[in-house]
PAZAPA-4460 file (N, C-alpha, C; in steps of 0.05 Angstrom, whole numbers, plus 32768, in hexadecimal, padded with zeros to 4 digits):
% residues 313
    n_x    n_y    n_z   ca_x   ca_y   ca_z    c_x    c_y    c_z   seq   type   mol
   78A8   8704   840A   78C4   86FF   840B   78D3   8719   840E     1      M     A
   78E5   871B   8421   78F4   8733   8426   7912   872F   8420     2      K     A
   791F   8743   8416   793B   8740   8410   794C   8746   8429     3      L     A
   7961   8737   842C   7974   873E   8441   798A   874E   8434     4      G     A
   7995   8761   8444   79A9   8773   8439   79C5   8769   843C     5      L     A
   79C9   8753   8449   79E4   8749   844F   79F1   873C   8436     6      S     A
   79E1   8734   8423   79EB   8727   840B   79E0   8736   83F3     7      D     A
   79F2   8743   83E3   79E9   8753   83CD   79E6   8743   83B3     8      S     A
   79ED   872A   83B3   79EC   871B   839A   79D6   8706   8399     9      S     A
   79CB   86FF   83B0   79B6   86EB   83B0   799F   86F3   83C2    10      K     A
   7987   86EB   83BB   7970   86F2   83CC   796A   86DB   83DF    11      I     A
   7963   86C5   83D4   795E   86AC   83E4   7967   8695   83D2    12      E     A
   7971   8680   83DE   797B   866A   83CE   7967   865F   83BA    13      P     A
   794E   865F   83C1   793A   8653   83AF   7929   8667   83A0    14      N     A
   7932   8680   83A0   7922   8695   8393   7925   8695   8375    15      S     A
   793C   868A   836B   7941   868A   834F   794A   86A5   8344    16      G     A
   7950   86B8   8355   7958   86D3   834D   7974   86D8   8357    17      V     A
   7986   86E0   8345   79A1   86E9   834C   79A0   8707   834A    18      N     A
   79A3   8715   8361   799F   8731   8362   79B4   8740   8351    19      L     A
   79CD   8737   8350   79E1   8744   8340   79DA   8743   8323    20      E     A
   79D1   872C   8319   79C9   8729   82FD   79B1   873B   82F7    21      N     A
   799E   873C   830A   7986   874C   8306   798D   876A   8303    22      A     A
   799F   8773   8314   79A7   878F   8313   79B6   8795   82F9    23      Y     A
   79C6   8781   82F0   79D5   8785   82D7   79C1   8788   82BF    24      E     A
   79AB   8779   82BF   7997   877C   82AA   798C   8798   82AB    25      V     A
   7987   87A3   82C3   797D   87BE   82C5   7991   87D2   82BB    26      C     A
   79AB   87CD   82C1   79BF   87DF   82B7   79C0   87E0   8298    27      R     A
   79BF   87C8   828C   79C0   87C6   826F   79A8   87D4   8262    28      Q     A
   7991   87D1   826E   7979   87DD   8263   797A   87FB   8265    29      E     A
   7984   8805   827C   7986   8822   8280   799A   882E   826C    30      T     A
   79B0   8821   8268   79C5   882B   8256   79BB   882B   8239    31      S     A
   79A9   8818   8232   799F   8816   8217   798A   882B   8210    32      Q     A
   7978   8830   8223   7961   8840   821D   7962   885C   8229    33      W     A
   7975   8862   823B   7976   887C   8247   7993   8885   824A    34      A     A
   79A0   888A   8233   79BD   888E   8233   79C6   88A6   8244    35      K     A
   79B7   88BC   8241   79BF   88D4   8251   79BA   88CF   826E    36      T     A
   79A4   88C4   8275   799D   88BD   8291   79B1   88AA   829C    37      F     A
   79B9   8896   828C   79CC   8881   8295   79E7   888D   829C    38      Y     A
   79F0   88A0   828B   7A09   88AD   8291   7A09   88BA   82AC    39      L     A
   79F3   88C7   82B4   79F1   88D3   82CE   79F2   88BE   82E4    40      G     A
   79E5   88A7   82E0   79E5   8893   82F5   7A01   8887   82FA    41      T     A
   7A12   8887   82E5   7A2C   887B   82E8   7A3E   888C   82FA    42      M     A
   7A36   88A4   8300   7A45   88B5   8312   7A3D   88B1   8330    43      L     A
   7A29   88A0   8334   7A20   889B   834F   7A30   8884   835C    44      L     A
   7A30   8881   8376   7A3C   886A   8383   7A2D   8850   837A    45      P     A
   7A3A   8839   837B   7A2E   8821   8370   7A12   881A   837A    46      P     A
   7A0D   881B   8395   79F3   8814   839F   79DD   8827   8395    47      L     A
   79E4   8840   8394   79D0   8854   838B   79CA   8851   836D    48      K     A
   79DF   884C   835D   79DA   884A   8340   79C9   8831   833A    49      R     A
   79CE   881B   8349   79BE   8803   8344   79A1   8807   834B    50      R     A
   799C   8816   8361   7981   881C   8368   7973   882D   8353    51      A     A
   7981   8840   8348   7975   8851   8333   7970   8841   831A    52      I     A
   7981   882E   8313   797C   881C   82FC   7962   880C   8300    53      W     A
   795F   8802   8318   7947   87F2   831E   792E   8803   831B    54      A     A
   792E   881B   8326   7917   882D   8324   7912   8834   8307    55      I     A
   7927   883A   82F8   7924   8840   82DC   7915   8829   82CD    56      Y     A
   791E   8811   82D2   7912   87FA   82C3   78F5   87F7   82CC    57      V     A
   78EE   87FB   82E6   78D2   87FA   82EE   78C3   880F   82DE    58      W     A
   78CD   8827   82DC   78BF   883D   82CE   78BC   8836   82B0    59      C     A
   78D1   882A   82A5   78CF   8823   8289   78BA   880D   8284    60      R     A
   78B9   87FA   8296   78A5   87E5   8293   7889   87F1   8295    61      R     A
   7886   8805   82A7   786C   8813   82A9   7865   8821   8290    62      T     A
   7878   882F   8284   7874   883E   826B   786D   882B   8254    63      D     A
   787A   8814   8253   7876   8801   823D   785A   87F6   823D    64      E     A
   784D   87F6   8254   7831   87EC   8255   781F   87FC   8242    65      L     A
   7827   8815   823D   7817   8827   822B   7825   882D   8211    66      M     A
   783F   8830   8211   784D   883C   81FA   785D   8829   81E9    67      D     A
   785E   8810   81F0   786D   87FE   81DF   785D   87F9   81C5    68      S     A
   786A   87F0   81B0   785D   87EB   8197   7847   87D6   819A    69      A     A
   784D   87C3   81AB   7839   87AD   81AF   7820   87B8   81BE    70      E     A
   7825   87CA   81D0   780E   87D5   81E0   77FC   87E7   81CE    71      A     A
   7808   87F4   81BA   77F8   8806   81AA   77E2   87F8   819A    72      Q     A
   77E6   87DE   8196   77D3   87CF   8186   77BC   87C3   8197    73      A     A
   77BE   87C6   81B1   77AA   87BA   81C3   7794   87CC   81CA    74      R     A
   777C   87C2   81D0   7765   87D3   81D7   7769   87E0   81F2    75      P     A
   775A   87F5   81F6   775D   8805   820F   7756   87F5   8228    76      V     A
   7741   87E5   8226   773A   87D6   823E   774F   87C2   8246    77      D     A
   775D   87B6   8233   7773   87A4   8239   778B   87B3   8246    78      E     A
   7791   87CA   823B   77A6   87DA   8246   77A0   87E3   8263    79      L     A
   7786   87EA   8267   777E   87F2   8282   7781   87DA   8296    80      S     A
   777B   87C2   828D   777E   87AB   829E   779C   87A6   82A4    81      E     A
   77AD   87AA   8290   77C9   87A8   8294   77D3   87BB   82AA    82      R     A
   77CA   87D3   82A9   77D2   87E7   82BD   77C8   87DF   82D9    83      L     A
   77B0   87D4   82DA   77A5   87CB   82F4   77B7   87B4   82FF    84      D     A
   77BF   87A2   82EE   77D0   878B   82F7   77EB   8795   8300    85      L     A
   77F5   87A9   82F1   7810   87B4   82F7   780F   87C3   8312    86      W     A
   77F8   87D0   8318   77F5   87DD   8332   77F5   87C8   8348    87      E     A
   77E7   87B2   8344   77E7   879D   8358   7803   8792   835C    88      E     A
   7811   878E   8347   782D   8784   8349   783F   8798   8358    89      R     A
   783B   87B1   8353   784B   87C6   8360   7845   87C6   837E    90      T     A
   782C   87C4   8385   7825   87C3   83A2   7831   87AB   83AF    91      R     A
   7833   8795   83A0   783F   877D   83AB   785D   8781   83B0    92      A     A
   786A   878F   839D   7887   8794   83A1   788B   87A4   83BA    93      I     A
   787A   87B8   83BF   787E   87C8   83D7   7877   87B8   83F1    94      F     A
   786B   87A1   83EE   7867   878F   8405   787E   877A   8407    95      K     A
   7891   877C   83F5   78A9   876B   83F6   78A6   8751   83E6    96      G     A
   7892   874F   83D5   788E   8736   83C6   789F   8736   83AD    97      Q     A
   78AC   871F   83A8   78BF   871C   8391   78B5   8707   837F    98      I     A
   78B0   870E   8365   78A7   86FB   8351   78BA   86F8   833A    99      D     A
   78CC   870B   8336   78DF   870A   8320   78F6   871D   8326   100      D     A
   7908   871F   8312   7920   872F   8316   791A   874D   831C   101      D     A
   7907   8758   830E   7900   8774   8312   78F5   8779   832E   102      L     A
   78E3   8768   8337   78D8   876B   8352   78EE   8767   8367   103      S     A
   7902   8756   8360   7917   8751   8373   7929   876A   8377   104      A     A
   7930   8777   8361   7941   878F   8363   7931   87A6   836F   105      V     A
   7917   87A7   836A   7907   87BC   8376   7904   87B9   8394   106      M     A
   78FF   87A0   839D   78FD   879B   83B9   7917   87A2   83C7   107      V     A
   792D   879A   83BB   7948   87A0   83C6   794C   87BE   83C7   108      D     A
   7945   87CC   83B2   7947   87EA   83B2   7937   87F7   83C7   109      T     A
   791E   87ED   83CB   790C   87FA   83DF   7915   87F4   83FB   110      L     A
   7923   87DE   83FF   792D   87D8   841A   7945   87EA   8420   111      E     A
   7956   87EE   840C   796E   87FE   8410   7967   881C   8411   112      R     A
   7953   8824   8401   794C   8840   83FE   792D   8842   8401   113      F     A
   7923   8841   8419   7906   8841   841E   78F9   885A   8412   114      P     A
   78E1   8856   8406   78D2   886C   83FA   78B4   8864   83F9   115      Q     A
   78A3   8878   83F6   7886   8872   83F5   787E   8867   83DA   116      P     A
   7867   885A   83D9   785D   884F   83C0   784F   8863   83AF   117      I     A
   7847   887A   83BA   7836   888D   83AC   7841   8895   8390   118      K     A
   785B   889D   838E   7864   88A4   8373   7861   888E   835F   119      P     A
   7864   8875   8367   7861   885F   8354   7844   885C   834B   120      Y     A
   7832   885F   835E   7815   885E   8356   780D   8876   8345   121      L     A
   7819   888D   834B   7814   88A5   833B   781D   88A1   831F   122      D     A
   7834   8894   831B   783E   8890   8300   782B   887E   82F1   123      M     A
   7821   8869   82FE   780D   8858   82F1   77F4   8868   82E9   124      I     A
   77EC   887B   82FA   77D5   888C   82F3   77DC   889D   82DA   125      E     A
   77F5   88A5   82D7   77FD   88B4   82BF   77F9   88A3   82A6   126      G     A
   7800   8889   82A8   77FC   8877   8292   77DE   8874   828C   127      Q     A
   77CE   8874   82A0   77B1   8873   829C   77A6   888B   828D   128      R     A
   77B3   88A2   8291   77AB   88BA   8282   77AE   88B6   8264   129      M     A
   77C3   88A6   825D   77C8   88A1   8240   77B4   888E   8233   130      D     A
   77A3   8881   8244   778F   886F   8239   777B   887D   8227   131      L     A
   7772   8895   822F   775D   88A3   8221   7764   88C0   821A   132      N     A
   7777   88CB   8228   777D   88E7   8225   7793   88EB   8210   133      L     A
   778B   88F5   81F8   779E   88F9   81E2   77A4   8917   81DE   134      K     A
   7797   8929   81EC   779B   8945   81E9   779A   8952   8205   135      R     A
   77A8   8968   8208   77A8   8977   8221   77A0   8994   821B   136      Y     A
   778A   899D   8227   7780   89B8   8221   7792   89CD   822C   137      E     A
   779C   89CA   8244   77AC   89DE   8251   77C6   89D2   825B   138      T     A
   77D9   89E4   8262   77F2   89DB   826D   77ED   89CF   8288   139      F     A
   77DA   89D9   8297   77D5   89CE   82B2   77CE   89B1   82B0   140      K     A
   77BF   89A9   829C   77B8   898D   8298   77D2   897D   8291   141      E     A
   77E2   8988   8280   77FB   897B   8278   780E   8979   828F   142      L     A
   780F   898D   82A0   7820   898C   82B7   781A   8974   82CA   143      E     A
   7800   896F   82CD   77F9   8957   82DD   7803   893E   82D1   144      L     A
   7800   893C   82B6   780A   8924   82A8   7828   8922   82AC   145      Y     A
   7836   8938   82A8   7854   8938   82AB   785C   8930   82C7   146      C     A
   784E   8939   82DB   7854   8931   82F6   7851   8913   82F9   147      Y     A
   783B   8908   82EF   7836   88EC   82F4   7849   88DA   82E6   148      R     A
   7851   88E0   82CD   7862   88CE   82BE   7880   88D4   82C1   149      V     A
   7887   88EB   82CC   78A3   88F2   82CE   78AB   8900   82E8   150      A     A
   789A   8912   82F2   78A0   891F   830C   78A2   890A   8322   151      G     A
   7893   88F5   831F   7894   88DF   8332   78AF   88D2   8333   152      T     A
   78BE   88D2   831D   78D8   88C6   831C   78EB   88D5   832F   153      V     A
   78E8   88F0   8330   78F7   88FF   8343   78F2   88F7   835F   154      G     A
   78D9   88F2   8366   78D2   88E9   8381   78DD   88CD   8386   155      L     A
   78DC   88BB   8373   78E6   88A0   8376   7904   88A0   837C   156      M     A
   7912   88B2   836F   792F   88B0   8370   793C   88C2   8386   157      T     A
   792C   88D5   8391   7938   88E7   83A4   7941   88D9   83BE   158      Q     A
   7932   88C4   83C5   793A   88B5   83DC   7953   88A5   83D8   159      G     A
   7959   889E   83BF   7972   8890   83B9   7989   88A4   83B9   160      V     A
   7984   88BC   83AE   7999   88D0   83AD   79A2   88D8   83CA   161      M     A
   798F   88DC   83DC   7995   88E4   83F7   799A   8902   83FA   162      G     A
   7998   890C   8413   799C   8928   8419   79B8   892C   8425   163      L     A
   79C3   8944   8420   79DC   894B   842C   79D9   894F   844A   164      D     A
   79E9   8941   845B   79E6   8943   8478   79EA   8960   8482   165      P     A
   79F8   8971   8472   79FC   898C   847A   79E2   899B   847D   166      A     A
   79CD   8992   846F   79B3   899F   8471   79A1   8994   8487   167      Y     A
   79AA   897E   8493   7999   8971   84A7   79A6   896C   84C1   168      T     A
   79C1   896F   84C3   79CF   8967   84DC   79CE   897C   84F2   169      S     A
   79CE   8995   84EB   79CE   89AA   84FF   79B5   89AA   850F   170      A     A
   79B6   89AF   8529   799E   89AE   853A   7989   89C2   8531   171      P     A
   7992   89D8   8526   797E   89ED   851F   7974   89EA   8502   172      W     A
   797F   89D7   84F4   7977   89D4   84D8   795D   89C4   84D5   173      S     A
   794F   89CB   84C1   7937   89BB   84BA   793C   89AD   84A0   174      S     A
   7933   8994   849E   7939   8984   8486   792B   8991   846E   175      S     A
   793B   8996   8459   792F   89A1   8440   791D   898C   8433   176      P     A
   790A   8995   8424   78F9   8983   8415   78FF   8987   83F7   177      D     A
   790F   8975   83EC   7916   8978   83D0   7901   896F   83BC   178      P     A
   78EA   8967   83C6   78D5   895B   83B5   78CD   896E   839E   179      S     A
   78C9   8988   83A4   78C0   899A   8390   78D4   899C   8379   180      E     A
   78EE   899D   8380   7903   899E   836B   7905   8984   835C   181      A     A
   7901   896E   836A   7902   8954   835D   78EC   8951   8349   182      A     A
   78D4   895A   8351   78BD   8959   833E   78C2   896B   8327   183      I     A
   78CD   8983   832C   78D2   8996   8316   78E5   898A   8302   184      A     A
   78FA   897C   830B   790D   8970   82F8   78FF   895B   82E7   185      L     A
   78EE   894B   82F3   78DF   8937   82E4   78CD   8944   82CF   186      G     A
   78BF   8959   82D7   78AD   8967   82C4   78BE   8973   82AD   187      I     A
   78D5   897F   82B4   78E6   898B   82A0   78EF   8976   828C   188      A     A
   78F7   895E   8296   78FF   8948   8284   78E8   893F   8272   189      N     A
   78D0   893D   827D   78B9   8934   826D   78B1   8949   8258   190      Q     A
   78B2   8962   825F   78AD   8977   824B   78C1   8975   8234   191      L     A
   78DA   8970   823C   78EF   896C   8227   78E9   8954   8215   192      T     A
   78E0   893E   8222   78D8   8927   8212   78C2   892D   81FF   193      N     A
   78AE   893C   8208   7897   8943   81F8   78A0   8954   81E0   194      I     A
   78B1   8967   81E4   78BB   8978   81CE   78CC   8968   81BA   195      L     A
   78DC   8956   81C5   78ED   8946   81B3   78DC   8932   81A3   196      R     A
   78C6   8928   81AF   78B8   8912   81A3   789D   891A   8195   197      D     A
   789A   8934   818F   7881   893D   8183   787B   892D   816A   198      V     A
   788E   8929   8159   7889   891A   8140   7881   88FD   8145   199      G     A
   788F   88F0   8158   7888   88D4   815F   786D   88D2   816B   200      E     A
   7866   88E4   817D   784C   88E3   818B   7835   88E7   8178   201      D     A
   7838   88F8   8164   7822   88FD   8152   781B   88E4   8142   202      R     A
   782F   88D2   813E   782A   88B9   8131   7818   88A6   8142   203      G     A
   7817   88AC   815C   7806   889D   816E   77EC   88AB   8173   204      R     A
   77E8   88C1   8165   77CF   88D0   8169   77CF   88E1   8182   205      G     A
   77E6   88E6   818D   77E8   88F6   81A6   77F5   8911   81A1   206      R     A
   77EA   8925   81AC   77F6   8940   81AC   77F7   8949   81C9   207      I     A
   780F   894B   81D3   7813   8954   81EF   7815   8972   81F2   208      Y     A
   781C   8980   81DC   781D   899D   81DE   7801   89A7   81E4   209      L     A
   77FF   89B9   81F8   77E4   89C2   8200   77D5   89CF   81E9   210      P     A
   77BB   89C9   81E7   77AB   89D5   81D2   77AA   89F3   81D4   211      Q     A
   77AB   89FE   81ED   77AA   8A1B   81F0   77C3   8A28   81E4   212      E     A
   77DA   8A19   81E4   77F2   8A24   81D9   77F1   8A23   81BA   213      D     A
   77E6   8A0D   81AF   77E3   8A0C   8192   77D2   8A23   8188   214      L     A
   77BC   8A29   8197   77AA   8A3E   818F   77B8   8A59   8192   215      E     A
   77C7   8A5D   81A7   77D4   8A76   81AC   77E8   8A7E   8196   216      R     A
   77F6   8A6A   818B   780A   8A70   8177   7800   8A6A   815A   217      F     A
   77E6   8A65   8158   77DA   8A62   813D   77E5   8A4A   812E   218      G     A
   77EB   8A34   813C   77F5   8A1C   8130   77E1   8A06   8135   219      Y     A
   77D5   89FC   811F   77BE   89EA   8122   77C8   89CD   8126   220      S     A
   77B5   89BD   812F   77BA   89A0   8131   77C1   8994   8116   221      E     A
   77B3   899E   8102   77B9   8994   80E7   77D6   899B   80DE   222      E     A
   77DF   89B3   80E6   77FA   89BA   80E0   780E   89A7   80ED   223      D     A
   7808   89A0   8107   781A   898E   8116   781A   8973   8109   224      L     A
   7803   8968   8102   7802   894E   80F6   7811   894D   80DC   225      M     A
   7811   8964   80CE   781F   8965   80B4   783C   896C   80B7   226      A     A
   7844   8973   80D0   7860   897A   80D5   7869   8993   80C7   227      G     A
   7858   89A7   80C7   785E   89C1   80BA   7872   89D1   80CB   228      R     A
   7888   89DA   80BF   789C   89E9   80CC   789A   8A06   80C4   229      L     A
   7887   8A14   80CF   7883   8A30   80C8   788A   8A42   80E0   230      N     A
   7887   8A5C   80DD   788E   8A6E   80F3   787D   8A69   810C   231      N     A
   7864   8A62   8108   7853   8A5D   811F   785E   8A45   8130   232      Q     A
   7868   8A31   8122   7873   8A1A   8130   788C   8A22   813F   233      W     A
   789D   8A31   8133   78B6   8A3A   8140   78B0   8A4B   8159   234      K     A
   789C   8A5C   8157   7895   8A6D   816E   7889   8A5C   8184   235      E     A
   7878   8A48   817C   786C   8A36   818F   7882   8A26   819E   236      L     A
   7895   8A1C   818F   78AA   8A0C   819B   78BD   8A1D   81AC   237      M     A
   78C2   8A35   81A4   78D3   8A47   81B4   78C6   8A4B   81D0   238      T     A
   78AC   8A4E   81D0   789D   8A51   81E9   789F   8A37   81FA   239      F     A
   789C   8A20   81ED   789C   8A07   81FB   78B8   8A02   8207   240      Q     A
   78CD   8A08   81F8   78E8   8A04   8202   78ED   8A16   821A   241      L     A
   78E4   8A2E   8219   78E7   8A41   822F   78DA   8A36   8248   242      H     A
   78C2   8A2B   8245   78B3   8A20   825C   78C3   8A08   8268   243      R     A
   78CD   89F7   8257   78DC   89E0   8261   78F5   89E9   8270   244      A     A
   7903   89FD   8266   791B   8A07   8274   7914   8A14   828F   245      R     A
   78FC   8A20   8291   78F4   8A2A   82AB   78F1   8A14   82BF   246      E     A
   78E7   89FD   82B7   78E4   89E6   82C9   78FF   89DB   82D1   247      W     A
   7912   89DB   82BE   792D   89D3   82C6   7939   89E6   82DB   248      F     A
   7934   8A00   82D7   793E   8A14   82EB   7931   8A0F   8306   249      E     A
   7918   8A08   8307   790B   8A02   8321   7918   89EB   832F   250      K     A
   7922   89D8   831F   792D   89BF   832B   7949   89C4   8336   251      S     A
   7957   89D8   832C   7973   89DC   8333   7977   89E2   8351   252      E     A
   7964   89F0   835D   7966   89F8   8379   7968   89E0   838C   253      A     A
   795C   89CA   8384   795C   89B3   8396   7974   89A1   8394   254      G     A
   7985   89A5   8380   799C   8993   837D   79B0   8997   8394   255      V     A
   79B3   89AF   839E   79C6   89B4   83B4   79BE   89A6   83CD   256      R     A
   79A5   899E   83D0   799D   898F   83E8   79A6   8972   83E8   257      W     A
   79AC   8968   83D0   79B2   894C   83CE   79CD   8945   83DA   258      L     A
   79D1   892B   83E0   79EB   8922   83EB   7A01   8928   83D7   259      S     A
   7A19   892B   83E1   7A2F   8933   83D0   7A34   8920   83B9   260      A     A
   7A30   8906   83BD   7A35   88F3   83A8   7A1F   88F2   8393   261      D     A
   7A0A   8901   8397   79F4   8902   8384   79F2   891B   8373   262      A     A
   79FF   8931   837D   79FC   894B   8370   7A08   894B   8353   263      R     A
   7A20   893F   8350   7A2C   893E   8336   7A1B   892E   8322   264      W     A
   7A12   8916   8329   7A01   8907   8316   79E8   8916   830F   265      P     A
   79DB   8923   8322   79C2   8931   831C   79C7   8949   830B   266      V     A
   79DC   8959   8311   79E2   8970   8300   79E8   8967   82E4   267      W     A
   79F7   8950   82E1   79FD   8946   82C7   79E4   893F   82B7   268      T     A
   79D3   8930   82C4   79BA   8928   82B6   79A9   8940   82AF   269      S     A
   79A7   8953   82C2   7997   896B   82BD   79A1   897A   82A6   270      L     A
   79BB   8980   82A6   79C7   8990   8291   79C6   8982   8275   271      R     A
   79CB   8968   8275   79CB   895A   825B   79AF   8958   8250   272      L     A
   799B   8953   8262   7980   8950   8258   7976   896B   824E   273      Y     A
   797D   8980   825C   7976   899B   8253   7983   89A1   8238   274      R     A
   799A   8995   8233   79A8   8999   821A   7997   898F   8202   275      G     A
   7984   897D   8206   7973   8975   81F0   7963   898D   81E5   276      I     A
   795C   899F   81F7   794E   89B7   81EE   7960   89C8   81DB   277      L     A
   797A   89C9   81E1   798C   89D7   81CF   798D   89C9   81B4   278      N     A
   798D   89AE   81B5   798D   899F   819C   7975   89A4   818B   279      S     A
   795E   89A7   8198   7945   89AE   8189   7948   89C8   817B   280      I     A
   7954   89DC   8188   7959   89F6   817C   796C   89F4   8164   281      E     A
   7981   89E4   8167   7994   89E0   8151   7987   89D3   8139   282      R     A
   7973   89C3   813E   7964   89B7   8127   7950   89CA   811B   283      L     A
   7950   89E3   8125   793C   89F7   811C   7920   89ED   8121   284      D     A
   791D   89DE   8138   7903   89D5   8142   78F6   89BF   8131   285      Y     A
   7906   89B3   811F   78FB   899D   810E   78FD   8982   811D   286      D     A
   78EA   897E   812F   78E9   8964   813D   78D7   8950   812F   287      V     A
   78CD   8958   8118   78BC   8946   8108   78CE   8933   80F8   288      F     A
   78E5   893C   80EF   78F6   892C   80DE   7911   8926   80EB   289      N     A
   7915   892F   8103   792F   892A   8111   7929   8924   812E   290      N     A
   793C   8916   813B   793B   8911   8157   7951   8920   8165   291      R     A
   794A   8932   8177   795D   8942   8185   796B   8931   819B   292      A     A
   7985   8934   819D   7994   8926   81B1   79AE   8935   81B7   293      Y     A
   79BB   892D   81CD   79D4   8939   81D5   79EA   8926   81CD   294      V     A
   79FE   892F   81BD   7A12   891D   81B3   7A25   8914   81C9   295      S     A
   7A33   88FE   81C4   7A45   88F3   81D7   7A5B   8905   81E0   296      G     A
   7A67   8914   81CD   7A7D   8926   81D4   7A74   893D   81E6   297      W     A
   7A5B   8946   81E1   7A50   895B   81F2   7A4C   8951   820F   298      V     A
   7A43   8938   8211   7A40   892C   822C   7A5B   892B   823A   299      K     A
   7A6F   8923   822C   7A8A   8921   8239   7A94   893C   8242   300      L     A
   7A90   8950   8231   7A99   896B   8237   7A8A   8977   824F   301      L     A
   7A71   896E   8252   7A61   897A   8268   7A67   896E   8283   302      D     A
   7A73   8956   8284   7A78   8949   829D   7A88   895A   82B1   303      L     A
   7A9F   8965   82A8   7AAD   8976   82BB   7A9F   8990   82C3   304      P     A
   7A8F   899A   82B0   7A80   89B3   82B6   7A6B   89AD   82CB   305      I     A
   7A5D   8997   82C8   7A49   898F   82DC   7A56   898A   82F7   306      S     A
   7A6E   897E   82F6   7A7C   8979   8310   7A82   8993   831E   307      Y     A
   7A8C   89A7   8310   7A92   89C0   831D   7A79   89CE   8328   308      L     A
   7A63   89CC   8319   7A4A   89D8   8323   7A41   89CA   833C   309      I     A
   7A44   89AF   833D   7A3C   89A0   8354   7A4C   89A7   836D   310      A     A
   7A65   89B1   8369   7A76   89B8   8380   7A70   89D4   838A   311      Q     A
   7A64   89E5   837A   7A60   8A01   8380   7A44   8A0A   8385   312      T     A
   7A30   89F9   837E   7A14   8A00   8381   7A07   89EF   8397   313      H     A
***
């Protein structure tokens, strides 16, 4: 079943799916579970923001296959089978098949903003890494995981954001490839998630901080599980925050390539998500007993700053 683009509220008379209602569900879910990200999407034009909401919900459903409370109680082989079925369903979506509201909004999004399936399959591979891999020896190993579960989001959304015609319209210009910057932003966001969620992840038996870094700073796995806030922990976290900020810096260069209506939203999301790192510092790195976040008033104050940056960078 293929969607027609002439009617934005209905797919087919007998499909049982109202596209407007389906997108509204995606909006509500995005606003509930990704408040900082959602604020950035609200600065986009309506068609683009709806597409981003649909992609977000697909990503969230993928993540829930492994990280929901219900999934945590299930055996590995059952979770593996779930991922296999989800991959089959995703391949069907890319063929235009509609089975429910989520597949409907995804098919509509893919028709309006064509993109390859590879980032979606790569994200599913990232979830498969969580089946058995509870530790990462090196940052190189963690970087691959971060690409799969988050760098892929940058690739999924860059086609929706679009490129500035100024970079592609001149006869002598060559089209820029923003993929590297898009991936970098996803990795930066995931590293930020990891640092914010250290306490929560240890409850699941997972330590994403590279083992080589724990050893380098003399902070043991036992210390982490006990939530010890010593000098070694603070030095370790200082190093991790610096690394995450470097990935944010790598991503900044690509924002200028984006279409004019996407630069402000992306700068806003980038700056606010990076602000979580500042919140971790203000907590004196105690992410075991606190959750770092950016307050609402800080978000509001940052909006005009991000707007000015978007006009000048």
